[in-house]
mmCIF file of the N, C-alpha and C atoms, coordinates in Angstrom:
data_MODEL
# 
_entry.id   MODEL 
# 
loop_
_atom_site.group_PDB 
_atom_site.id 
_atom_site.type_symbol 
_atom_site.label_atom_id 
_atom_site.label_alt_id 
_atom_site.label_comp_id 
_atom_site.label_asym_id 
_atom_site.label_entity_id 
_atom_site.label_seq_id 
_atom_site.pdbx_PDB_ins_code 
_atom_site.Cartn_x 
_atom_site.Cartn_y 
_atom_site.Cartn_z 
_atom_site.occupancy 
_atom_site.B_iso_or_equiv 
_atom_site.pdbx_formal_charge 
_atom_site.auth_seq_id 
_atom_site.auth_comp_id 
_atom_site.auth_asym_id 
_atom_site.auth_atom_id 
_atom_site.pdbx_PDB_model_num 
ATOM 1   N N  . MET A 1 1  ? 0.835  -1.184  0.000   1.00 0.00 ? 1  MET A N  1 
ATOM 2   C CA . MET A 1 1  ? 0.000  0.000   0.000   1.00 0.00 ? 1  MET A CA 1 
ATOM 3   C C  . MET A 1 1  ? 0.881  1.249   0.000   1.00 0.00 ? 1  MET A C  1 
ATOM 4   N N  . LEU A 1 2  ? 1.956  1.211   0.761   1.00 0.00 ? 2  LEU A N  1 
ATOM 5   C CA . LEU A 1 2  ? 2.866  2.357   0.802   1.00 0.00 ? 2  LEU A CA 1 
ATOM 6   C C  . LEU A 1 2  ? 3.500  2.587   -0.566  1.00 0.00 ? 2  LEU A C  1 
ATOM 7   N N  . TYR A 1 3  ? 3.864  1.495   -1.241  1.00 0.00 ? 3  TYR A N  1 
ATOM 8   C CA . TYR A 1 3  ? 4.437  1.602   -2.587  1.00 0.00 ? 3  TYR A CA 1 
ATOM 9   C C  . TYR A 1 3  ? 3.456  2.290   -3.537  1.00 0.00 ? 3  TYR A C  1 
ATOM 10  N N  . LEU A 1 4  ? 2.196  1.861   -3.515  1.00 0.00 ? 4  LEU A N  1 
ATOM 11  C CA . LEU A 1 4  ? 1.195  2.464   -4.384  1.00 0.00 ? 4  LEU A CA 1 
ATOM 12  C C  . LEU A 1 4  ? 0.959  3.926   -4.051  1.00 0.00 ? 4  LEU A C  1 
ATOM 13  N N  . ALA A 1 5  ? 0.973  4.242   -2.777  1.00 0.00 ? 5  ALA A N  1 
ATOM 14  C CA . ALA A 1 5  ? 0.760  5.633   -2.374  1.00 0.00 ? 5  ALA A CA 1 
ATOM 15  C C  . ALA A 1 5  ? 1.902  6.521   -2.835  1.00 0.00 ? 5  ALA A C  1 
ATOM 16  N N  . LEU A 1 6  ? 3.128  6.045   -2.676  1.00 0.00 ? 6  LEU A N  1 
ATOM 17  C CA . LEU A 1 6  ? 4.278  6.880   -3.028  1.00 0.00 ? 6  LEU A CA 1 
ATOM 18  C C  . LEU A 1 6  ? 4.502  6.951   -4.534  1.00 0.00 ? 6  LEU A C  1 
ATOM 19  N N  . PHE A 1 7  ? 4.610  5.806   -5.177  1.00 0.00 ? 7  PHE A N  1 
ATOM 20  C CA . PHE A 1 7  ? 4.965  5.799   -6.593  1.00 0.00 ? 7  PHE A CA 1 
ATOM 21  C C  . PHE A 1 7  ? 3.760  5.959   -7.509  1.00 0.00 ? 7  PHE A C  1 
ATOM 22  N N  . GLY A 1 8  ? 2.648  5.370   -7.134  1.00 0.00 ? 8  GLY A N  1 
ATOM 23  C CA . GLY A 1 8  ? 1.466  5.428   -7.980  1.00 0.00 ? 8  GLY A CA 1 
ATOM 24  C C  . GLY A 1 8  ? 0.718  6.737   -7.879  1.00 0.00 ? 8  GLY A C  1 
ATOM 25  N N  . THR A 1 9  ? 0.902  7.473   -6.807  1.00 0.00 ? 9  THR A N  1 
ATOM 26  C CA . THR A 1 9  ? 0.159  8.711   -6.633  1.00 0.00 ? 9  THR A CA 1 
ATOM 27  C C  . THR A 1 9  ? 1.087  9.905   -6.497  1.00 0.00 ? 9  THR A C  1 
ATOM 28  N N  . VAL A 1 10 ? 1.881  9.934   -5.472  1.00 0.00 ? 10 VAL A N  1 
ATOM 29  C CA . VAL A 1 10 ? 2.703  11.117  -5.194  1.00 0.00 ? 10 VAL A CA 1 
ATOM 30  C C  . VAL A 1 10 ? 3.690  11.379  -6.327  1.00 0.00 ? 10 VAL A C  1 
ATOM 31  N N  . LEU A 1 11 ? 4.464  10.395  -6.692  1.00 0.00 ? 11 LEU A N  1 
ATOM 32  C CA . LEU A 1 11 ? 5.463  10.575  -7.741  1.00 0.00 ? 11 LEU A CA 1 
ATOM 33  C C  . LEU A 1 11 ? 4.806  10.825  -9.093  1.00 0.00 ? 11 LEU A C  1 
ATOM 34  N N  . ALA A 1 12 ? 3.777  10.049  -9.409  1.00 0.00 ? 12 ALA A N  1 
ATOM 35  C CA . ALA A 1 12 ? 3.123  10.195  -10.709 1.00 0.00 ? 12 ALA A CA 1 
ATOM 36  C C  . ALA A 1 12 ? 2.499  11.577  -10.871 1.00 0.00 ? 12 ALA A C  1 
ATOM 37  N N  . PHE A 1 13 ? 1.757  12.034  -9.891  1.00 0.00 ? 13 PHE A N  1 
ATOM 38  C CA . PHE A 1 13 ? 1.131  13.348  -10.007 1.00 0.00 ? 13 PHE A CA 1 
ATOM 39  C C  . PHE A 1 13 ? 2.148  14.468  -9.888  1.00 0.00 ? 13 PHE A C  1 
ATOM 40  N N  . GLY A 1 14 ? 3.193  14.270  -9.112  1.00 0.00 ? 14 GLY A N  1 
ATOM 41  C CA . GLY A 1 14 ? 4.261  15.268  -9.033  1.00 0.00 ? 14 GLY A CA 1 
ATOM 42  C C  . GLY A 1 14 ? 4.919  15.471  -10.384 1.00 0.00 ? 14 GLY A C  1 
ATOM 43  N N  . LEU A 1 15 ? 5.236  14.374  -11.064 1.00 0.00 ? 15 LEU A N  1 
ATOM 44  C CA . LEU A 1 15 ? 5.817  14.470  -12.398 1.00 0.00 ? 15 LEU A CA 1 
ATOM 45  C C  . LEU A 1 15 ? 4.842  15.078  -13.398 1.00 0.00 ? 15 LEU A C  1 
ATOM 46  N N  . TYR A 1 16 ? 3.585  14.722  -13.292 1.00 0.00 ? 16 TYR A N  1 
ATOM 47  C CA . TYR A 1 16 ? 2.575  15.257  -14.204 1.00 0.00 ? 16 TYR A CA 1 
ATOM 48  C C  . TYR A 1 16 ? 2.447  16.774  -14.053 1.00 0.00 ? 16 TYR A C  1 
ATOM 49  N N  . PHE A 1 17 ? 2.386  17.262  -12.832 1.00 0.00 ? 17 PHE A N  1 
ATOM 50  C CA . PHE A 1 17 ? 2.258  18.705  -12.619 1.00 0.00 ? 17 PHE A CA 1 
ATOM 51  C C  . PHE A 1 17 ? 3.540  19.434  -12.997 1.00 0.00 ? 17 PHE A C  1 
ATOM 52  N N  . TRP A 1 18 ? 4.694  18.779  -12.847 1.00 0.00 ? 18 TRP A N  1 
ATOM 53  C CA . TRP A 1 18 ? 5.945  19.376  -13.312 1.00 0.00 ? 18 TRP A CA 1 
ATOM 54  C C  . TRP A 1 18 ? 5.909  19.498  -14.836 1.00 0.00 ? 18 TRP A C  1 
ATOM 55  N N  . LEU A 1 19 ? 5.425  18.446  -15.493 1.00 0.00 ? 19 LEU A N  1 
ATOM 56  C CA . LEU A 1 19 ? 5.325  18.479  -16.948 1.00 0.00 ? 19 LEU A CA 1 
ATOM 57  C C  . LEU A 1 19 ? 4.360  19.560  -17.435 1.00 0.00 ? 19 LEU A C  1 
ATOM 58  N N  . LEU A 1 20 ? 3.312  19.822  -16.673 1.00 0.00 ? 20 LEU A N  1 
ATOM 59  C CA . LEU A 1 20 ? 2.360  20.873  -17.064 1.00 0.00 ? 20 LEU A CA 1 
ATOM 60  C C  . LEU A 1 20 ? 3.038  22.235  -17.175 1.00 0.00 ? 20 LEU A C  1 
ATOM 61  N N  . ARG A 1 21 ? 4.087  22.445  -16.401 1.00 0.00 ? 21 ARG A N  1 
ATOM 62  C CA . ARG A 1 21 ? 4.825  23.707  -16.493 1.00 0.00 ? 21 ARG A CA 1 
ATOM 63  C C  . ARG A 1 21 ? 5.738  23.752  -17.705 1.00 0.00 ? 21 ARG A C  1 
ATOM 64  N N  . HIS A 1 22 ? 6.096  22.594  -18.241 1.00 0.00 ? 22 HIS A N  1 
ATOM 65  C CA . HIS A 1 22 ? 7.094  22.543  -19.301 1.00 0.00 ? 22 HIS A CA 1 
ATOM 66  C C  . HIS A 1 22 ? 6.562  22.064  -20.653 1.00 0.00 ? 22 HIS A C  1 
ATOM 67  N N  . ALA A 1 23 ? 5.342  21.599  -20.716 1.00 0.00 ? 23 ALA A N  1 
ATOM 68  C CA . ALA A 1 23 ? 4.773  21.101  -21.966 1.00 0.00 ? 23 ALA A CA 1 
ATOM 69  C C  . ALA A 1 23 ? 3.324  21.576  -22.067 1.00 0.00 ? 23 ALA A C  1 
ATOM 70  N N  . PRO A 1 24 ? 2.812  21.689  -23.281 1.00 0.00 ? 24 PRO A N  1 
ATOM 71  C CA . PRO A 1 24 ? 1.420  22.119  -23.433 1.00 0.00 ? 24 PRO A CA 1 
ATOM 72  C C  . PRO A 1 24 ? 0.432  21.084  -22.872 1.00 0.00 ? 24 PRO A C  1 
ATOM 73  N N  . ALA A 1 25 ? -0.627 21.581  -22.288 1.00 0.00 ? 25 ALA A N  1 
ATOM 74  C CA . ALA A 1 25 ? -1.637 20.696  -21.691 1.00 0.00 ? 25 ALA A CA 1 
ATOM 75  C C  . ALA A 1 25 ? -2.291 19.810  -22.740 1.00 0.00 ? 25 ALA A C  1 
ATOM 76  N N  . THR A 1 26 ? -2.406 20.291  -23.977 1.00 0.00 ? 26 THR A N  1 
ATOM 77  C CA . THR A 1 26 ? -3.010 19.473  -25.025 1.00 0.00 ? 26 THR A CA 1 
ATOM 78  C C  . THR A 1 26 ? -2.163 18.237  -25.310 1.00 0.00 ? 26 THR A C  1 
ATOM 79  N N  . ARG A 1 27 ? -0.861 18.363  -25.242 1.00 0.00 ? 27 ARG A N  1 
ATOM 80  C CA . ARG A 1 27 ? 0.006  17.202  -25.458 1.00 0.00 ? 27 ARG A CA 1 
ATOM 81  C C  . ARG A 1 27 ? -0.056 16.261  -24.260 1.00 0.00 ? 27 ARG A C  1 
ATOM 82  N N  . LEU A 1 28 ? -0.125 16.798  -23.054 1.00 0.00 ? 28 LEU A N  1 
ATOM 83  C CA . LEU A 1 28 ? -0.196 15.935  -21.867 1.00 0.00 ? 28 LEU A CA 1 
ATOM 84  C C  . LEU A 1 28 ? -1.517 15.187  -21.790 1.00 0.00 ? 28 LEU A C  1 
ATOM 85  N N  . GLY A 1 29 ? -2.549 15.733  -22.402 1.00 0.00 ? 29 GLY A N  1 
ATOM 86  C CA . GLY A 1 29 ? -3.833 15.037  -22.447 1.00 0.00 ? 29 GLY A CA 1 
ATOM 87  C C  . GLY A 1 29 ? -3.751 13.720  -23.192 1.00 0.00 ? 29 GLY A C  1 
ATOM 88  N N  . LEU A 1 30 ? -2.761 13.582  -24.062 1.00 0.00 ? 30 LEU A N  1 
ATOM 89  C CA . LEU A 1 30 ? -2.586 12.352  -24.825 1.00 0.00 ? 30 LEU A CA 1 
ATOM 90  C C  . LEU A 1 30 ? -2.135 11.191  -23.940 1.00 0.00 ? 30 LEU A C  1 
ATOM 91  N N  . ILE A 1 31 ? -1.639 11.500  -22.751 1.00 0.00 ? 31 ILE A N  1 
ATOM 92  C CA . ILE A 1 31 ? -1.217 10.451  -21.816 1.00 0.00 ? 31 ILE A CA 1 
ATOM 93  C C  . ILE A 1 31 ? -2.386 9.530   -21.483 1.00 0.00 ? 31 ILE A C  1 
ATOM 94  N N  . ALA A 1 32 ? -3.572 10.099  -21.388 1.00 0.00 ? 32 ALA A N  1 
ATOM 95  C CA . ALA A 1 32 ? -4.751 9.294   -21.062 1.00 0.00 ? 32 ALA A CA 1 
ATOM 96  C C  . ALA A 1 32 ? -5.035 8.247   -22.136 1.00 0.00 ? 32 ALA A C  1 
ATOM 97  N N  . LEU A 1 33 ? -4.632 8.511   -23.366 1.00 0.00 ? 33 LEU A N  1 
ATOM 98  C CA . LEU A 1 33 ? -4.837 7.540   -24.435 1.00 0.00 ? 33 LEU A CA 1 
ATOM 99  C C  . LEU A 1 33 ? -3.795 6.432   -24.406 1.00 0.00 ? 33 LEU A C  1 
ATOM 100 N N  . CYS A 1 34 ? -2.590 6.755   -23.949 1.00 0.00 ? 34 CYS A N  1 
ATOM 101 C CA . CYS A 1 34 ? -1.495 5.777   -23.951 1.00 0.00 ? 34 CYS A CA 1 
ATOM 102 C C  . CYS A 1 34 ? -1.504 4.873   -22.725 1.00 0.00 ? 34 CYS A C  1 
ATOM 103 N N  . THR A 1 35 ? -2.102 5.304   -21.647 1.00 0.00 ? 35 THR A N  1 
ATOM 104 C CA . THR A 1 35 ? -2.098 4.527   -20.407 1.00 0.00 ? 35 THR A CA 1 
ATOM 105 C C  . THR A 1 35 ? -2.697 3.124   -20.580 1.00 0.00 ? 35 THR A C  1 
ATOM 106 N N  . PRO A 1 36 ? -3.860 2.965   -21.221 1.00 0.00 ? 36 PRO A N  1 
ATOM 107 C CA . PRO A 1 36 ? -4.391 1.605   -21.384 1.00 0.00 ? 36 PRO A CA 1 
ATOM 108 C C  . PRO A 1 36 ? -3.498 0.714   -22.255 1.00 0.00 ? 36 PRO A C  1 
ATOM 109 N N  . VAL A 1 37 ? -2.854 1.306   -23.255 1.00 0.00 ? 37 VAL A N  1 
ATOM 110 C CA . VAL A 1 37 ? -1.963 0.528   -24.120 1.00 0.00 ? 37 VAL A CA 1 
ATOM 111 C C  . VAL A 1 37 ? -0.777 0.005   -23.312 1.00 0.00 ? 37 VAL A C  1 
ATOM 112 N N  . VAL A 1 38 ? -0.223 0.857   -22.468 1.00 0.00 ? 38 VAL A N  1 
ATOM 113 C CA . VAL A 1 38 ? 0.898  0.440   -21.616 1.00 0.00 ? 38 VAL A CA 1 
ATOM 114 C C  . VAL A 1 38 ? 0.434  -0.634  -20.634 1.00 0.00 ? 38 VAL A C  1 
ATOM 115 N N  . ALA A 1 39 ? -0.747 -0.476  -20.071 1.00 0.00 ? 39 ALA A N  1 
ATOM 116 C CA . ALA A 1 39 ? -1.261 -1.460  -19.112 1.00 0.00 ? 39 ALA A CA 1 
ATOM 117 C C  . ALA A 1 39 ? -1.460 -2.826  -19.763 1.00 0.00 ? 39 ALA A C  1 
ATOM 118 N N  . VAL A 1 40 ? -2.015 -2.850  -20.968 1.00 0.00 ? 40 VAL A N  1 
ATOM 119 C CA . VAL A 1 40 ? -2.220 -4.124  -21.667 1.00 0.00 ? 40 VAL A CA 1 
ATOM 120 C C  . VAL A 1 40 ? -0.875 -4.767  -22.000 1.00 0.00 ? 40 VAL A C  1 
ATOM 121 N N  . THR A 1 41 ? 0.085  -3.962  -22.435 1.00 0.00 ? 41 THR A N  1 
ATOM 122 C CA . THR A 1 41 ? 1.408  -4.483  -22.765 1.00 0.00 ? 41 THR A CA 1 
ATOM 123 C C  . THR A 1 41 ? 2.097  -5.059  -21.535 1.00 0.00 ? 41 THR A C  1 
ATOM 124 N N  . LEU A 1 42 ? 2.016  -4.354  -20.416 1.00 0.00 ? 42 LEU A N  1 
ATOM 125 C CA . LEU A 1 42 ? 2.614  -4.863  -19.179 1.00 0.00 ? 42 LEU A CA 1 
ATOM 126 C C  . LEU A 1 42 ? 1.913  -6.135  -18.710 1.00 0.00 ? 42 LEU A C  1 
ATOM 127 N N  . GLY A 1 43 ? 0.604  -6.196  -18.880 1.00 0.00 ? 43 GLY A N  1 
ATOM 128 C CA . GLY A 1 43 ? -0.134 -7.398  -18.514 1.00 0.00 ? 43 GLY A CA 1 
ATOM 129 C C  . GLY A 1 43 ? 0.300  -8.596  -19.337 1.00 0.00 ? 43 GLY A C  1 
ATOM 130 N N  . ALA A 1 44 ? 0.555  -8.364  -20.601 1.00 0.00 ? 44 ALA A N  1 
ATOM 131 C CA . ALA A 1 44 ? 1.015  -9.460  -21.459 1.00 0.00 ? 44 ALA A CA 1 
ATOM 132 C C  . ALA A 1 44 ? 2.443  -9.857  -21.121 1.00 0.00 ? 44 ALA A C  1 
ATOM 133 N N  . ALA A 1 45 ? 3.274  -8.876  -20.800 1.00 0.00 ? 45 ALA A N  1 
ATOM 134 C CA . ALA A 1 45 ? 4.686  -9.161  -20.535 1.00 0.00 ? 45 ALA A CA 1 
ATOM 135 C C  . ALA A 1 45 ? 4.907  -9.835  -19.191 1.00 0.00 ? 45 ALA A C  1 
ATOM 136 N N  . PHE A 1 46 ? 4.178  -9.403  -18.172 1.00 0.00 ? 46 PHE A N  1 
ATOM 137 C CA . PHE A 1 46 ? 4.464  -9.887  -16.824 1.00 0.00 ? 46 PHE A CA 1 
ATOM 138 C C  . PHE A 1 46 ? 3.410  -10.820 -16.235 1.00 0.00 ? 46 PHE A C  1 
ATOM 139 N N  . ALA A 1 47 ? 2.189  -10.776 -16.754 1.00 0.00 ? 47 ALA A N  1 
ATOM 140 C CA . ALA A 1 47 ? 1.141  -11.617 -16.184 1.00 0.00 ? 47 ALA A CA 1 
ATOM 141 C C  . ALA A 1 47 ? 0.670  -12.703 -17.153 1.00 0.00 ? 47 ALA A C  1 
ATOM 142 N N  . GLY A 1 48 ? 1.283  -12.770 -18.310 1.00 0.00 ? 48 GLY A N  1 
ATOM 143 C CA . GLY A 1 48 ? 0.924  -13.810 -19.254 1.00 0.00 ? 48 GLY A CA 1 
ATOM 144 C C  . GLY A 1 48 ? -0.435 -13.630 -19.905 1.00 0.00 ? 48 GLY A C  1 
ATOM 145 N N  . GLU A 1 49 ? -0.969 -12.428 -19.888 1.00 0.00 ? 49 GLU A N  1 
ATOM 146 C CA . GLU A 1 49 ? -2.261 -12.186 -20.529 1.00 0.00 ? 49 GLU A CA 1 
ATOM 147 C C  . GLU A 1 49 ? -2.097 -12.235 -22.043 1.00 0.00 ? 49 GLU A C  1 
ATOM 148 N N  . SER A 1 50 ? -3.151 -12.654 -22.713 1.00 0.00 ? 50 SER A N  1 
ATOM 149 C CA . SER A 1 50 ? -3.071 -12.755 -24.170 1.00 0.00 ? 50 SER A CA 1 
ATOM 150 C C  . SER A 1 50 ? -3.561 -11.460 -24.811 1.00 0.00 ? 50 SER A C  1 
ATOM 151 N N  . ILE A 1 51 ? -2.947 -11.148 -25.938 1.00 0.00 ? 51 ILE A N  1 
ATOM 152 C CA . ILE A 1 51 ? -3.340 -9.973  -26.710 1.00 0.00 ? 51 ILE A CA 1 
ATOM 153 C C  . ILE A 1 51 ? -3.834 -10.473 -28.055 1.00 0.00 ? 51 ILE A C  1 
ATOM 154 N N  . GLY A 1 52 ? -5.096 -10.198 -28.338 1.00 0.00 ? 52 GLY A N  1 
ATOM 155 C CA . GLY A 1 52 ? -5.690 -10.649 -29.593 1.00 0.00 ? 52 GLY A CA 1 
ATOM 156 C C  . GLY A 1 52 ? -5.441 -9.669  -30.728 1.00 0.00 ? 52 GLY A C  1 
ATOM 157 N N  . LEU A 1 53 ? -5.872 -10.058 -31.896 1.00 0.00 ? 53 LEU A N  1 
ATOM 158 C CA . LEU A 1 53 ? -5.696 -9.237  -33.084 1.00 0.00 ? 53 LEU A CA 1 
ATOM 159 C C  . LEU A 1 53 ? -6.451 -7.912  -32.968 1.00 0.00 ? 53 LEU A C  1 
ATOM 160 N N  . ALA A 1 54 ? -7.647 -7.953  -32.418 1.00 0.00 ? 54 ALA A N  1 
ATOM 161 C CA . ALA A 1 54 ? -8.426 -6.725  -32.254 1.00 0.00 ? 54 ALA A CA 1 
ATOM 162 C C  . ALA A 1 54 ? -7.723 -5.759  -31.297 1.00 0.00 ? 54 ALA A C  1 
ATOM 163 N N  . THR A 1 55 ? -7.122 -6.291  -30.250 1.00 0.00 ? 55 THR A N  1 
ATOM 164 C CA . THR A 1 55 ? -6.396 -5.447  -29.299 1.00 0.00 ? 55 THR A CA 1 
ATOM 165 C C  . THR A 1 55 ? -5.180 -4.813  -29.966 1.00 0.00 ? 55 THR A C  1 
ATOM 166 N N  . LEU A 1 56 ? -4.444 -5.586  -30.747 1.00 0.00 ? 56 LEU A N  1 
ATOM 167 C CA . LEU A 1 56 ? -3.298 -5.052  -31.471 1.00 0.00 ? 56 LEU A CA 1 
ATOM 168 C C  . LEU A 1 56 ? -3.726 -3.964  -32.461 1.00 0.00 ? 56 LEU A C  1 
ATOM 169 N N  . ALA A 1 57 ? -4.835 -4.188  -33.127 1.00 0.00 ? 57 ALA A N  1 
ATOM 170 C CA . ALA A 1 57 ? -5.343 -3.179  -34.057 1.00 0.00 ? 57 ALA A CA 1 
ATOM 171 C C  . ALA A 1 57 ? -5.735 -1.906  -33.312 1.00 0.00 ? 57 ALA A C  1 
ATOM 172 N N  . GLY A 1 58 ? -6.357 -2.056  -32.170 1.00 0.00 ? 58 GLY A N  1 
ATOM 173 C CA . GLY A 1 58 ? -6.712 -0.889  -31.359 1.00 0.00 ? 58 GLY A CA 1 
ATOM 174 C C  . GLY A 1 58 ? -5.491 -0.138  -30.877 1.00 0.00 ? 58 GLY A C  1 
ATOM 175 N N  . MET A 1 59 ? -4.463 -0.871  -30.459 1.00 0.00 ? 59 MET A N  1 
ATOM 176 C CA . MET A 1 59 ? -3.219 -0.227  -30.027 1.00 0.00 ? 59 MET A CA 1 
ATOM 177 C C  . MET A 1 59 ? -2.594 0.547   -31.182 1.00 0.00 ? 59 MET A C  1 
ATOM 178 N N  . ALA A 1 60 ? -2.607 -0.036  -32.362 1.00 0.00 ? 60 ALA A N  1 
ATOM 179 C CA . ALA A 1 60 ? -2.050 0.647   -33.530 1.00 0.00 ? 60 ALA A CA 1 
ATOM 180 C C  . ALA A 1 60 ? -2.830 1.921   -33.845 1.00 0.00 ? 60 ALA A C  1 
ATOM 181 N N  . LEU A 1 61 ? -4.150 1.854   -33.716 1.00 0.00 ? 61 LEU A N  1 
ATOM 182 C CA . LEU A 1 61 ? -4.963 3.052   -33.956 1.00 0.00 ? 61 LEU A CA 1 
ATOM 183 C C  . LEU A 1 61 ? -4.675 4.144   -32.937 1.00 0.00 ? 61 LEU A C  1 
ATOM 184 N N  . VAL A 1 62 ? -4.523 3.761   -31.675 1.00 0.00 ? 62 VAL A N  1 
ATOM 185 C CA . VAL A 1 62 ? -4.208 4.746   -30.637 1.00 0.00 ? 62 VAL A CA 1 
ATOM 186 C C  . VAL A 1 62 ? -2.876 5.413   -30.926 1.00 0.00 ? 62 VAL A C  1 
ATOM 187 N N  . PHE A 1 63 ? -1.849 4.617   -31.198 1.00 0.00 ? 63 PHE A N  1 
ATOM 188 C CA . PHE A 1 63 ? -0.532 5.192   -31.457 1.00 0.00 ? 63 PHE A CA 1 
ATOM 189 C C  . PHE A 1 63 ? -0.514 6.012   -32.742 1.00 0.00 ? 63 PHE A C  1 
ATOM 190 N N  . THR A 1 64 ? -1.272 5.596   -33.746 1.00 0.00 ? 64 THR A N  1 
ATOM 191 C CA . THR A 1 64 ? -1.358 6.385   -34.970 1.00 0.00 ? 64 THR A CA 1 
ATOM 192 C C  . THR A 1 64 ? -2.012 7.737   -34.698 1.00 0.00 ? 64 THR A C  1 
ATOM 193 N N  . GLY A 1 65 ? -3.087 7.730   -33.934 1.00 0.00 ? 65 GLY A N  1 
ATOM 194 C CA . GLY A 1 65 ? -3.757 8.988   -33.594 1.00 0.00 ? 65 GLY A CA 1 
ATOM 195 C C  . GLY A 1 65 ? -2.874 9.913   -32.787 1.00 0.00 ? 65 GLY A C  1 
ATOM 196 N N  . VAL A 1 66 ? -2.195 9.381   -31.802 1.00 0.00 ? 66 VAL A N  1 
ATOM 197 C CA . VAL A 1 66 ? -1.289 10.203  -30.989 1.00 0.00 ? 66 VAL A CA 1 
ATOM 198 C C  . VAL A 1 66 ? -0.158 10.742  -31.859 1.00 0.00 ? 66 VAL A C  1 
ATOM 199 N N  . GLY A 1 67 ? 0.377  9.892   -32.724 1.00 0.00 ? 67 GLY A N  1 
ATOM 200 C CA . GLY A 1 67 ? 1.443  10.336  -33.622 1.00 0.00 ? 67 GLY A CA 1 
ATOM 201 C C  . GLY A 1 67 ? 0.981  11.441  -34.555 1.00 0.00 ? 67 GLY A C  1 
ATOM 202 N N  . LEU A 1 68 ? -0.223 11.317  -35.085 1.00 0.00 ? 68 LEU A N  1 
ATOM 203 C CA . LEU A 1 68 ? -0.747 12.360  -35.969 1.00 0.00 ? 68 LEU A CA 1 
ATOM 204 C C  . LEU A 1 68 ? -0.916 13.688  -35.239 1.00 0.00 ? 68 LEU A C  1 
ATOM 205 N N  . VAL A 1 69 ? -1.375 13.632  -34.008 1.00 0.00 ? 69 VAL A N  1 
ATOM 206 C CA . VAL A 1 69 ? -1.530 14.864  -33.232 1.00 0.00 ? 69 VAL A CA 1 
ATOM 207 C C  . VAL A 1 69 ? -0.174 15.514  -32.979 1.00 0.00 ? 69 VAL A C  1 
ATOM 208 N N  . VAL A 1 70 ? 0.787  14.730  -32.545 1.00 0.00 ? 70 VAL A N  1 
ATOM 209 C CA . VAL A 1 70 ? 2.112  15.271  -32.230 1.00 0.00 ? 70 VAL A CA 1 
ATOM 210 C C  . VAL A 1 70 ? 2.796  15.798  -33.488 1.00 0.00 ? 70 VAL A C  1 
ATOM 211 N N  . LEU A 1 71 ? 2.786  15.025  -34.562 1.00 0.00 ? 71 LEU A N  1 
ATOM 212 C CA . LEU A 1 71 ? 3.433  15.463  -35.800 1.00 0.00 ? 71 LEU A CA 1 
ATOM 213 C C  . LEU A 1 71 ? 2.687  16.617  -36.452 1.00 0.00 ? 71 LEU A C  1 
ATOM 214 N N  . GLY A 1 72 ? 1.368  16.611  -36.333 1.00 0.00 ? 72 GLY A N  1 
ATOM 215 C CA . GLY A 1 72 ? 0.579  17.713  -36.900 1.00 0.00 ? 72 GLY A CA 1 
ATOM 216 C C  . GLY A 1 72 ? 0.893  19.036  -36.240 1.00 0.00 ? 72 GLY A C  1 
ATOM 217 N N  . LYS A 1 73 ? 1.108  19.040  -34.942 1.00 0.00 ? 73 LYS A N  1 
ATOM 218 C CA . LYS A 1 73 ? 1.451  20.259  -34.234 1.00 0.00 ? 73 LYS A CA 1 
ATOM 219 C C  . LYS A 1 73 ? 2.845  20.740  -34.624 1.00 0.00 ? 73 LYS A C  1 
ATOM 220 N N  . ARG A 1 74 ? 3.777  19.802  -34.825 1.00 0.00 ? 74 ARG A N  1 
ATOM 221 C CA . ARG A 1 74 ? 5.134  20.180  -35.234 1.00 0.00 ? 74 ARG A CA 1 
ATOM 222 C C  . ARG A 1 74 ? 5.103  20.805  -36.618 1.00 0.00 ? 74 ARG A C  1 
ATOM 223 N N  . ARG A 1 75 ? 4.341  20.231  -37.516 1.00 0.00 ? 75 ARG A N  1 
ATOM 224 C CA . ARG A 1 75 ? 4.262  20.768  -38.880 1.00 0.00 ? 75 ARG A CA 1 
ATOM 225 C C  . ARG A 1 75 ? 3.615  22.137  -38.899 1.00 0.00 ? 75 ARG A C  1 
ATOM 226 N N  . SER A 1 76 ? 2.572  22.330  -38.085 1.00 0.00 ? 76 SER A N  1 
ATOM 227 C CA . SER A 1 76 ? 1.905  23.643  -38.064 1.00 0.00 ? 76 SER A CA 1 
ATOM 228 C C  . SER A 1 76 ? 2.825  24.712  -37.469 1.00 0.00 ? 76 SER A C  1 
ATOM 229 N N  . ARG A 1 77 ? 3.668  24.344  -36.510 1.00 0.00 ? 77 ARG A N  1 
ATOM 230 C CA . ARG A 1 77 ? 4.636  25.302  -35.965 1.00 0.00 ? 77 ARG A CA 1 
ATOM 231 C C  . ARG A 1 77 ? 5.692  25.649  -36.998 1.00 0.00 ? 77 ARG A C  1 
ATOM 232 N N  . ALA A 1 78 ? 6.137  24.650  -37.761 1.00 0.00 ? 78 ALA A N  1 
ATOM 233 C CA . ALA A 1 78 ? 7.175  24.871  -38.767 1.00 0.00 ? 78 ALA A CA 1 
ATOM 234 C C  . ALA A 1 78 ? 6.650  25.758  -39.906 1.00 0.00 ? 78 ALA A C  1 
ATOM 235 N N  . ALA A 1 79 ? 5.351  25.679  -40.177 1.00 0.00 ? 79 ALA A N  1 
ATOM 236 C CA . ALA A 1 79 ? 4.763  26.468  -41.259 1.00 0.00 ? 79 ALA A CA 1 
ATOM 237 C C  . ALA A 1 79 ? 4.618  27.937  -40.879 1.00 0.00 ? 79 ALA A C  1 
ATOM 238 N N  . ARG A 1 80 ? 4.645  28.261  -39.627 1.00 0.00 ? 80 ARG A N  1 
ATOM 239 C CA . ARG A 1 80 ? 4.453  29.654  -39.178 1.00 0.00 ? 80 ARG A CA 1 
ATOM 240 C C  . ARG A 1 80 ? 5.595  30.500  -39.523 1.00 0.00 ? 80 ARG A C  1 
# 
C-alpha cells in the first residue's frame, strides 16, 4: 500500500504537474490515451495475458492517432 501511495500517486502526479509547467496541456492530455496501451502491454509481458488481433489493431490506432496529433502540431509550428 505504501508503494502504491508513493509511486502510484505522489510521484506520478508530481511528475505530471511538473510536466504541465514545461509542456502544453493538449500534449499531456494524450497520456490518457497511452495509459491503457501500456497497461495491456505490461499485462502481457508480466502476467501472461493474451493480446488478440483486435487489441493489437486498437493499439495501432491509438498510437497512430497520438502520432498524428504530435506530428501535426510540429508541422503547423514549422509552417508559421
